C-alpha positions as CSV (number, residue, x, y, z in Angstrom):
1,M,46.9,6.0,-21.8
2,L,50.6,6.5,-21.0
3,Q,52.3,7.6,-18.0
4,M,55.6,9.1,-17.7
5,V,58.4,7.5,-15.4
6,G,61.4,8.8,-16.6
7,K,64.2,9.8,-19.4
8,I,66.5,7.5,-21.3
9,S,69.1,10.2,-21.5
10,A,71.4,9.0,-19.0
11,I,71.5,5.3,-20.5
12,K,74.0,4.6,-22.7
13,S,73.9,0.7,-22.9
14,H,70.8,-1.2,-22.7
15,F,70.3,-5.1,-23.2
16,T,67.0,-7.1,-24.8
17,N,66.3,-10.6,-25.4
18,I,65.0,-10.2,-28.6
19,L,65.4,-7.0,-30.7
20,I,63.1,-6.0,-33.4
21,I,64.4,-3.6,-36.2
22,G,61.3,-1.7,-37.8
23,G,58.0,-1.4,-37.1
24,S,55.9,-1.9,-40.3
25,Y,54.2,-5.2,-41.0
26,G,57.0,-7.6,-40.1
27,G,57.8,-5.6,-37.0
28,I,54.4,-5.7,-35.8
29,T,53.7,-8.9,-36.5
30,S,56.7,-10.3,-34.8
31,V,55.9,-8.4,-31.7
32,K,52.5,-9.9,-31.7
33,I,53.6,-13.3,-32.4
34,I,55.9,-13.1,-29.7
35,R,53.8,-11.5,-27.3
36,D,51.0,-14.2,-27.9
37,L,53.4,-17.2,-27.5
38,L,54.8,-15.8,-24.0
39,K,51.5,-15.0,-22.8
40,T,50.7,-18.9,-23.3
41,R,54.1,-19.7,-21.6
42,Q,55.1,-17.0,-19.1
43,T,54.4,-19.2,-16.2
44,E,57.0,-21.5,-17.0
45,N,60.2,-21.0,-14.9
46,K,62.4,-20.5,-17.8
47,L,61.1,-17.0,-18.7
48,K,61.4,-15.7,-14.8
49,G,65.0,-13.8,-14.1
50,G,64.5,-12.8,-10.6
51,D,63.4,-9.2,-10.6
52,E,64.2,-8.7,-14.2
53,K,61.4,-9.5,-16.7
54,F,62.0,-11.0,-19.9
55,K,62.4,-8.1,-22.6
56,I,61.5,-7.4,-26.3
57,T,62.5,-4.3,-28.0
58,M,61.0,-3.1,-31.2
59,I,63.2,0.2,-32.8
60,E,61.3,2.4,-35.5
61,P,61.7,5.7,-36.5
62,K,58.1,6.6,-36.6
63,E,55.8,7.0,-33.6
64,G,53.3,4.5,-34.8
65,F,52.2,2.1,-37.7
66,L,51.8,3.5,-41.0
67,N,50.1,1.5,-43.8
68,L,52.7,2.0,-46.2
69,I,51.0,0.0,-49.0
70,A,48.2,2.6,-49.3
71,I,50.6,5.6,-50.0
72,P,48.9,5.8,-53.5
73,R,45.6,6.5,-52.1
74,T,47.1,8.8,-49.3
75,L,48.4,11.0,-51.4
76,V,45.3,11.7,-53.2
77,D,42.6,11.7,-50.4
78,M,43.1,13.2,-47.0
79,D,40.5,12.1,-45.4
80,F,41.7,8.4,-46.2
81,A,45.2,9.6,-44.9
82,R,44.1,10.1,-41.3
83,T,42.8,6.7,-41.1
84,Q,46.2,5.1,-42.2
85,Y,48.5,5.9,-39.5
86,F,48.3,5.3,-35.8
87,K,50.7,5.2,-32.5
88,Y,51.4,1.6,-31.5
89,T,50.0,2.4,-28.0
90,D,46.3,3.1,-29.5
91,I,46.4,-0.4,-31.4
92,G,44.5,-2.9,-28.9
93,G,46.2,-6.4,-28.5
94,L,50.0,-5.4,-29.5
95,G,50.7,-5.1,-25.7
96,I,53.5,-2.8,-25.9
97,H,54.2,-1.9,-21.9
98,K,56.5,1.0,-22.3
99,V,57.5,3.4,-24.9
100,V,60.5,5.8,-25.5
101,D,59.7,8.8,-27.7
102,A,61.7,10.9,-29.7
103,N,62.6,13.4,-27.1
104,G,63.6,10.1,-24.7
105,N,61.0,10.0,-22.5
106,I,60.1,6.8,-20.9
107,K,56.2,6.3,-20.7
108,A,54.4,3.3,-19.3
109,T,51.2,2.0,-20.6
110,N,48.2,1.5,-18.0
111,N,47.1,-1.5,-19.2
112,E,45.5,-4.0,-16.4
113,E,45.8,-7.0,-19.0
114,D,49.5,-6.8,-19.2
115,K,50.6,-5.4,-15.9
116,N,51.4,-8.9,-14.3
117,D,53.3,-9.7,-17.6
118,L,56.8,-11.6,-16.8
119,F,58.1,-10.2,-20.1
120,E,58.3,-6.7,-21.1
121,I,57.8,-5.2,-24.5
122,T,59.3,-1.5,-25.1
123,C,59.0,0.4,-28.4
124,I,61.7,2.8,-28.8
125,Q,61.2,5.8,-31.7
126,G,65.1,5.9,-32.6
127,K,66.9,5.0,-35.6
128,V,69.2,1.8,-36.1
129,L,72.7,3.1,-37.2
130,N,74.4,-0.7,-37.5
131,V,73.5,-4.3,-36.2
132,G,75.6,-6.9,-35.7
133,E,75.9,-10.5,-34.6
134,K,75.3,-9.5,-31.0
135,E,74.6,-5.7,-30.7
136,A,73.3,-2.6,-32.3
137,N,73.7,1.2,-32.3
138,F,70.6,3.3,-32.5
139,T,70.2,7.0,-31.7
140,I,67.0,8.7,-30.4
141,N,66.3,12.1,-32.5
142,G,69.5,12.1,-33.6
143,D,71.5,12.6,-30.5
144,E,74.5,10.4,-29.6
145,S,75.0,6.8,-30.2
146,R,73.4,4.2,-28.1
147,N,74.5,0.5,-27.9
148,I,71.7,-2.5,-27.3
149,K,73.0,-6.1,-26.9
150,F,70.4,-8.9,-27.7
151,D,70.1,-12.8,-28.0
152,Y,68.1,-12.5,-30.8
153,V,67.7,-9.8,-33.7
154,I,64.6,-9.8,-36.3
155,L,65.7,-7.4,-39.3
156,A,62.5,-6.2,-40.6
157,S,63.8,-2.9,-41.7
158,G,62.0,-3.1,-45.0
159,R,62.5,-1.1,-48.3
160,D,62.4,2.9,-49.4
161,R,61.0,4.4,-52.3
162,N,61.2,7.7,-53.7
163,Y,59.7,10.8,-51.4
164,P,57.1,11.2,-50.8
165,V,56.0,7.4,-51.6
166,T,58.2,6.7,-48.6
167,P,57.8,9.9,-46.3
168,A,59.9,11.4,-43.9
169,G,57.7,12.6,-41.2
170,R,57.8,10.5,-37.6
171,T,54.9,11.5,-36.5
172,K,50.9,11.4,-37.5
173,E,50.7,15.4,-38.1
174,E,54.1,14.9,-39.9
175,F,52.9,12.4,-42.5
176,L,49.8,14.0,-42.9
177,N,51.7,17.6,-43.8
178,E,53.7,15.5,-46.3
179,M,50.7,13.9,-48.1
180,K,49.2,17.3,-48.1
181,E,52.0,19.1,-49.8
182,F,51.9,16.6,-52.5
183,Y,48.2,16.8,-52.9
184,D,48.2,20.6,-52.9
185,I,50.2,20.0,-55.9
186,I,48.6,17.9,-58.1
187,S,45.3,19.6,-57.2
188,D,46.3,22.7,-58.3
189,E,44.4,24.0,-61.4
190,K,47.7,24.9,-63.2
191,I,48.6,21.0,-63.5
192,K,46.9,19.7,-66.3
193,T,49.1,16.8,-66.9
194,I,50.8,14.6,-64.4
195,S,53.4,12.1,-65.8
196,I,54.4,8.8,-63.5
197,I,57.8,7.5,-64.6
198,G,58.2,3.6,-63.9
199,A,55.3,1.2,-64.0
200,G,55.9,-1.0,-61.2
201,A,53.3,-1.6,-58.6
202,V,53.8,1.7,-57.1
203,G,53.6,3.7,-60.3
204,I,50.6,1.9,-61.7
205,E,48.7,2.4,-58.3
206,L,49.7,6.0,-58.2
207,S,48.5,6.7,-61.9
208,G,45.2,4.9,-61.3
209,E,44.8,6.6,-57.9
210,I,45.7,10.2,-59.5
211,K,43.4,9.5,-62.7
212,H,40.4,8.3,-60.2
213,Y,40.5,11.3,-57.9
214,F,41.4,13.7,-60.5
215,P,39.5,12.8,-63.7
216,N,39.9,15.9,-65.2
217,K,43.6,15.9,-64.9
218,H,45.9,14.1,-68.2
219,V,47.9,11.4,-66.6
220,N,50.8,9.5,-68.3
221,L,52.2,6.1,-67.6
222,I,55.8,6.0,-68.8
223,H,57.6,2.5,-68.9
224,P,60.7,1.5,-70.5
225,H,59.6,-2.1,-71.5
226,D,56.7,-3.5,-73.4
227,S,54.8,-4.9,-70.6
228,F,54.4,-4.0,-67.0
229,P,54.5,-4.9,-63.7
230,P,57.9,-6.3,-64.2
231,E,57.5,-9.0,-61.9
232,P,57.5,-12.5,-62.9
233,L,53.5,-12.7,-63.6
234,S,51.4,-14.2,-66.1
235,G,50.8,-11.9,-69.4
236,E,47.0,-12.6,-68.5
237,L,47.6,-10.3,-65.5
238,K,49.4,-7.7,-67.5
239,Q,46.8,-7.6,-70.0
240,R,44.3,-7.0,-67.4
241,V,46.4,-4.3,-65.5
242,K,47.0,-2.6,-69.2
243,E,43.2,-2.6,-69.9
244,S,42.1,-1.4,-66.6
245,L,44.2,1.6,-67.0
246,E,43.2,1.9,-70.4
247,R,39.6,2.2,-69.7
248,A,40.2,4.9,-67.1
249,N,41.9,7.0,-70.0
250,I,45.6,6.8,-68.6
251,D,48.2,7.5,-71.3
252,I,50.5,4.2,-71.5
253,H,54.0,5.2,-73.0
254,Y,55.7,1.7,-73.7
255,D,59.5,1.4,-74.4
256,T,60.2,5.0,-73.8
257,R,62.6,6.1,-71.5
258,I,63.2,9.7,-70.2
259,Q,66.8,11.4,-70.7
260,K,66.1,14.1,-68.4
261,E,63.3,16.5,-67.2
262,L,63.2,19.8,-68.6
263,E,62.7,23.2,-66.8
264,N,58.9,23.6,-67.7
265,G,58.3,19.9,-66.4
266,D,58.3,18.1,-70.0
267,L,60.2,15.2,-70.5
268,L,62.8,14.4,-72.9
269,T,63.1,10.8,-74.2
270,T,66.1,8.8,-75.5
271,T,64.9,9.2,-78.8
272,G,64.6,13.0,-78.9
273,S,60.7,13.0,-78.6
274,V,58.9,15.7,-76.0
275,I,56.2,14.4,-73.8
276,K,54.4,17.3,-72.2
277,S,54.1,17.5,-68.4
278,D,53.3,19.6,-65.7
279,M,54.3,17.5,-62.8
280,N,56.2,14.5,-62.6
281,Y,56.9,11.6,-60.3
282,W,59.8,9.4,-60.5
283,S,58.7,5.6,-59.5
284,T,62.1,4.1,-60.7
285,S,63.7,3.3,-57.5
286,K,63.6,1.4,-54.6
287,Y,66.3,0.7,-51.9
288,N,66.5,-2.1,-49.7
289,N,67.6,-0.7,-46.0
290,I,70.2,-3.0,-45.3
291,K,73.2,-0.7,-45.1
292,I,72.7,-1.1,-41.3
293,V,73.9,-4.5,-41.2
294,D,77.5,-4.6,-40.0
295,K,79.8,-4.8,-43.1
296,Y,81.5,-8.1,-41.8
297,L,78.1,-9.6,-41.8
298,R,77.5,-7.9,-45.6
299,S,80.6,-9.2,-46.8
300,D,79.0,-13.0,-46.4
301,F,75.5,-13.0,-46.9
302,L,74.5,-9.5,-49.3
303,L,73.5,-10.1,-52.6
304,P,74.1,-7.7,-55.7
305,D,70.0,-7.2,-55.5
306,S,70.6,-5.8,-52.1
307,T,68.8,-8.7,-50.4
308,L,70.1,-10.8,-47.7
309,T,70.8,-14.5,-48.3
310,V,68.5,-16.5,-45.7
311,N,67.9,-20.1,-44.9
312,D,64.3,-21.9,-44.7
313,M,64.0,-20.7,-41.0
314,L,65.1,-17.4,-42.1
315,Q,68.1,-17.1,-40.3
316,L,71.2,-15.4,-41.8
317,S,72.7,-17.9,-43.9
318,N,74.6,-18.6,-47.1
319,G,74.6,-22.2,-47.3
320,E,78.1,-22.6,-45.4
321,K,77.8,-20.1,-42.7
322,T,75.0,-19.4,-40.7
323,I,74.0,-17.0,-37.7
324,P,71.5,-18.8,-35.7
325,N,70.3,-15.8,-33.7
326,F,70.0,-13.4,-36.8
327,F,66.6,-13.5,-38.7
328,C,65.6,-11.5,-41.7
329,I,61.9,-10.8,-42.7
330,G,60.3,-8.9,-45.6
331,D,61.9,-7.2,-48.5
332,I,65.3,-7.7,-47.4
333,A,65.3,-11.6,-47.5
334,S,66.4,-13.0,-50.4
335,L,63.5,-15.5,-51.6
336,P,61.9,-16.4,-54.9
337,I,58.6,-14.6,-54.3
338,I,56.7,-11.4,-55.0
339,K,57.5,-9.3,-51.8
340,T,54.1,-8.2,-50.4
341,A,52.4,-7.3,-46.6
342,G,51.1,-10.8,-46.5
343,W,54.8,-12.8,-46.8
344,A,56.1,-10.2,-44.2
345,L,53.2,-11.4,-42.0
346,F,54.1,-15.1,-42.9
347,M,57.8,-14.6,-42.1
348,A,57.1,-12.8,-38.8
349,S,55.2,-15.6,-37.9
350,I,57.6,-18.4,-38.9
351,V,60.6,-16.6,-37.0
352,G,58.7,-15.7,-33.9
353,K,57.5,-19.2,-33.4
354,N,61.2,-20.5,-33.7
355,I,62.9,-18.0,-31.3
356,I,60.1,-18.9,-28.5
357,S,60.9,-22.5,-29.2
358,N,64.3,-21.9,-29.2
359,L,64.4,-19.9,-26.0
360,F,62.2,-23.0,-24.6
361,E,65.1,-25.3,-25.1
362,E,62.7,-26.9,-28.1
363,D,63.7,-27.6,-31.8
364,M,63.1,-24.9,-34.4
365,K,60.3,-26.8,-36.5
366,E,58.8,-23.8,-38.7
367,K,60.2,-23.5,-41.9
368,L,59.6,-21.7,-45.3
369,P,57.4,-23.7,-48.1
370,P,60.0,-25.1,-50.8
371,A,60.6,-22.6,-53.2
372,E,58.6,-24.6,-56.3
373,K,55.4,-24.4,-53.5
374,M,56.2,-20.8,-52.9
375,P,52.9,-18.7,-54.5
376,R,53.4,-15.9,-56.6
377,G,50.2,-13.5,-55.9
378,I,49.9,-10.2,-56.3
379,L,46.9,-7.7,-55.9
380,L,46.7,-4.3,-57.5
381,V,44.6,-1.0,-57.9
382,G,44.2,-0.1,-61.7
383,G,42.1,2.4,-62.6
384,N,38.7,3.5,-61.7
385,G,39.5,1.6,-58.5
386,D,39.6,-1.8,-60.3
387,V,41.4,-4.4,-58.2
388,I,43.5,-7.0,-60.4
389,S,44.8,-10.1,-58.7
390,S,46.5,-13.3,-59.4
391,N,46.3,-16.1,-56.9
392,N,47.4,-19.4,-57.2
393,G,47.6,-19.1,-61.3
394,I,43.9,-17.8,-61.2
395,V,43.5,-14.0,-62.6
396,E,40.4,-11.9,-61.6
397,L,39.1,-8.3,-61.9
398,N,37.5,-6.8,-59.0
399,N,36.8,-10.6,-57.0
400,P,34.2,-9.2,-54.1
401,E,36.4,-10.2,-51.5
402,Y,39.7,-8.5,-52.5
403,V,37.6,-5.3,-53.3
404,E,36.2,-5.1,-49.9
405,A,39.6,-5.5,-48.3
406,Y,41.4,-3.0,-50.8
407,K,38.7,-0.2,-49.4
408,D,41.4,0.4,-47.0
409,Y,44.6,-1.0,-48.7
410,R,44.4,-4.2,-46.2
411,F,44.1,-2.2,-43.1
412,S,41.6,-3.8,-41.2
413,S,41.7,-7.2,-43.0
414,S,45.5,-7.3,-41.8
415,F,44.6,-6.5,-38.1
416,K,41.9,-8.8,-38.0
417,Y,44.2,-11.8,-39.5
418,L,46.7,-10.4,-36.6
419,E,43.7,-10.3,-33.9
420,L,44.7,-6.6,-33.1
421,D,41.9,-4.1,-32.5
422,L,41.8,-0.9,-34.7
423,P,41.9,2.5,-32.9
424,T,38.9,3.9,-31.8
425,E,39.1,6.8,-34.1
426,Y,39.3,4.6,-37.2
């Protein structure tokens, strides 16, 4: 339950002790870890600031948590899509005290468990425009820019892909409308052949889910190389993925580059051949959300692959210079790993623990494992609902534990790991 307490319209400058940018897996894990650690330590005097509470602020354009890894299925199953997006205030255990909605309304939660906290967690539905070493600028609903100063910042801004795999909608209703628009196109009887261009993880899973839910459609998966996925994975895993898609009667086009899409939907290849198609999705691009980082920081820490250099405590660092209060987690951090939601959870845990240690004048002790010890695991949904996994070098097809977890694309298992309660309507 939320209670209206005012509007933010007149406030142009803010302060927060900890700013979290992004509300996906990395963002909510950061909130959860910091909240739980402060719960256990809030009786210590250092947390008290007179009448002022210690402040944690998360800024995210959406009004709630969207399980982005589930998008391949939300695009083809509308009932499933409704279970993958919930307001942050409907998630039990996250501990948000106040929200600022897209209209600038400030609302307080009536949570008896948290009302005596010496800290305050605020979720702002806004968009960060720029973030530097000590402050950020953001906007609510596209209005004038606001300034927020901070002691620590956790950048968990993530990665975008081509629409609608990265939806534009900021509310659950808008998200469901976008999924429905795509669903209506692919379910149209006039659409006989659907082509997915690009066989990365999203392309593989999207082609598999379309064929699984629409078995009468002809599905092409087109890739410019002779194997996939492109990550540094074993030949055994790639073979298992290939075999799974072939069992589902997905037509795989290897070593095929598309020159252009013709007016009727057909695809002209660079060799001059034509692939018949009625509808196409280009799963060929991904964009790390790092343009919001101030240009003077990007000049020191940005790499050509659009990741930011970090040290083993995930502080912004290039070996010669370190920004000790600026942490990067998830897709944007330059690490020799295959980026997954699980890694985002792990990174957020390291950062949250280190910030709280530093806050209480203790050493930061949490670190990433050495590069040579970082596991390179991955789970993919292939054809016919197959779950193909590689974990610690062991490749498996339909491990029962993973099959169960991927019934909702790890939504419930992730929440269980974080000790968060699923919304009652889940």
